[in-house]
N, C-alpha and C positions, 0 to 999 in steps of 0.2 A: 522472661520474655515480656517486652513492652507492646502491648496491642493498642494503645491510645496513639492518635496522630500527634506529630510534634506540632510546635507552634508554626513552624515554616509550612508544614504540609497542610494544617489548617488553613493558612492564609492563602496558598495557592488554590486549595479546593474552594474557597469562598470566592476568589476571583474568577474562577472558571465557572463556578455556578452563576455568578452575575452575567458573564458572558452568555452562557447558555440560555438562561431566562430573557435577557435583553435583546441578544442577536439572533440566537438561533431558534428559540421556540416560535417566534411571530412567523418564521418562514416555513416550519417544519411540514404542516400540512400541505402547503403548496409544493413543496419539493418532492413529496411521496406522491401527491395526486398527479403531477405532471411529469415525474420521473426526471426532474431536472437537476444536472449535476450542479450543486451550489458553490460555484467558484468564488463568488464573493465572499461567502462565509468562510470558505477555505482559507482565503488569504487573510481575513481577520484572525482566524485561529492560529495561523503561522505566526502573526505578530506576537502571539501569547506564548509561543513555543510549543504548540499542541501537536504539530506535525511530526516534531523530533523530540518529544519530551525526554527520553533516555539516552540521546546522542550527546557526547560531550561538547562543551562549549567552545572547545579549540575548533570544533567543525561547524560552529553556528547553531547547536542545538541547545535545549535548555538545560541539559546536563543534570536531570533530576533522576530520584531513585524510582523503583518500580511501584511503590506504595503511592507515590505522587501521581505516576502514570495511571495506576489503576483508578484512584479517585477522580482523576480528570476525565477519564473515559466514562465512568459512572455518571459524572455531572452532564457531560455531552449526552450520553444516551436517554438521560431523563427528558431531554427536549427533543433530540432526533437520533434515532439509531443510525440512520444514514451518515450524518456528519460524524458519529462515533467510530463507525466502521471505515470511513475514509482516511481518518486520522490514524486508526490502527493498522490499516494496511500500509500506508506510507512508513509509519514507525517501525512495527513489528516485522513486517514481511519484506520490506525493501531496505531501508536504512540500516536496521540492526544486522541483518546478515552481511551487508557490505562492510559495515564497522568491525565486525567479528571475524570475517572470513575473507574479506576483499583484500585485494593487493594495494600497495601504497597508492599506485596511479589510480586505481579505482576509487580509493577513498578521497584523492584530491580532487578528481573529476566529478563525483557525484554527491558525497555527503553534505558539503556546504550548500549546494544547490538544492538538495532535498530539505534541509534544514530551514533555509531562508525563504522557501516558497518559489524560487526560480524555476524549479522542477518539482513534478509530482511523479511519485513512483506506483507502478502497477504490478500485479501478480498473476502470472499465468501458469496455473497447474492444471486446472479441470479440463476434461475431454468429454465429447459425447458418449464415447464408448468405455471411458475409464472412470467417469466421475473425478473424485479427488483422491484416486488410488495413485500414489506417486510410483508405485513399483509397476504399473501396467500402462505406462506411457506409449502411446502409438507415435507421437512426435518423435523424429530422429534427427540427431545432430552428427554429420559426417565430416570427417576431416579431409582436405584436399590441400593443394598448394597455397591457397589464399587464406585458409583457416577453417573454421568449422562453417558448414551451411546447414541451416536448421529448416526441415520440412515438416509441416502439420499444421493443425487447427486447435485452437484452445477455446473454450467456451467460458462464460461468466468471469471475465477478466475485470475484476474490480478496478476502479480508477482509470480504466484504459482510455475513456472519452477525452480525459484531460491530461493524460500522462506523457511524459517525456521519456521516461525509462521504464522497462519492463523486465522482470526476473521471469525467464522461460525455462521450464522444466523439459528436458528432453533425453532420450535414450542415446547414449554414447556407445553402448555395448548391447544392442538388443538381445533378448532371450535370457538374460541372466537377472531380470527383475530389478529389485532395489540396488544391487550392486553395480548396474549399469546406468544408472541415472545421474545426470548433472544438470546444474543450474546455471544459466547463462544471463549476463547483463546484457540487454539489447536495447540500444536507443530507438526509440519509436519512429524515427525518420530513416531507419535503415531500409535500403531498397528491398522490395519483396514483401514488406508488411503491408497487410491489408485489413482495415477495421470494418466489422459489419455490427449494425445494431443487433442486440441480442433480443430474444423473445421476452415479452412481458412477465412481469413477477407479480405476486400476490401482496408483496410488501417489501419494505426496504428499498424502495426504488429510490432513484436519483443516485445510485453509486457509481454511475458511468460505465456499467458493466457493458462489455462488447465482446463479440466473437472476434478472434484475431487468427489471421492465417499468415504463415511464414514460408 
């Protein structure tokens, strides 16, 4: 087992460390103090491949391995936990599920946009009464002649302030807990979605967390 970083991994780590020190760290205190979603920094991070580190180059991602992804997040987090989490949500919680489980149409529609910064992804799991217990969702998705209609409220939706796409968890078969939960790709401009400012937090502010009603 080789535990040392490869030369390519070391070079990538050094590149991200410079970016974090020069561009992220000087803004970190202000981001957290004012709860400001750092869209300018996110755009610069996107240019370095940091929003979709593990997504294939054919989709506009960096196409890197998970060790490179881990060291990149470490370097970002040294400067700002906020920026590291924003990148991780877009990569791990939105882009990767689409790449692994999405249809070809979903991949064609969203992966390149998430990789290149044209779109930002958000993740809507938590609820006031359920926390992050995915099996206890109160949000319900009902099928009618138009498709699925989702009704519910999510809290602490990371990246929601700037997001164009959100993954929403909802019960499609209420009463059977985890076996009846589905995840939906929902464009944030879908009629019926309302974003509301979430309560203040003690730290890691600036994530663009919002409550979302559907």
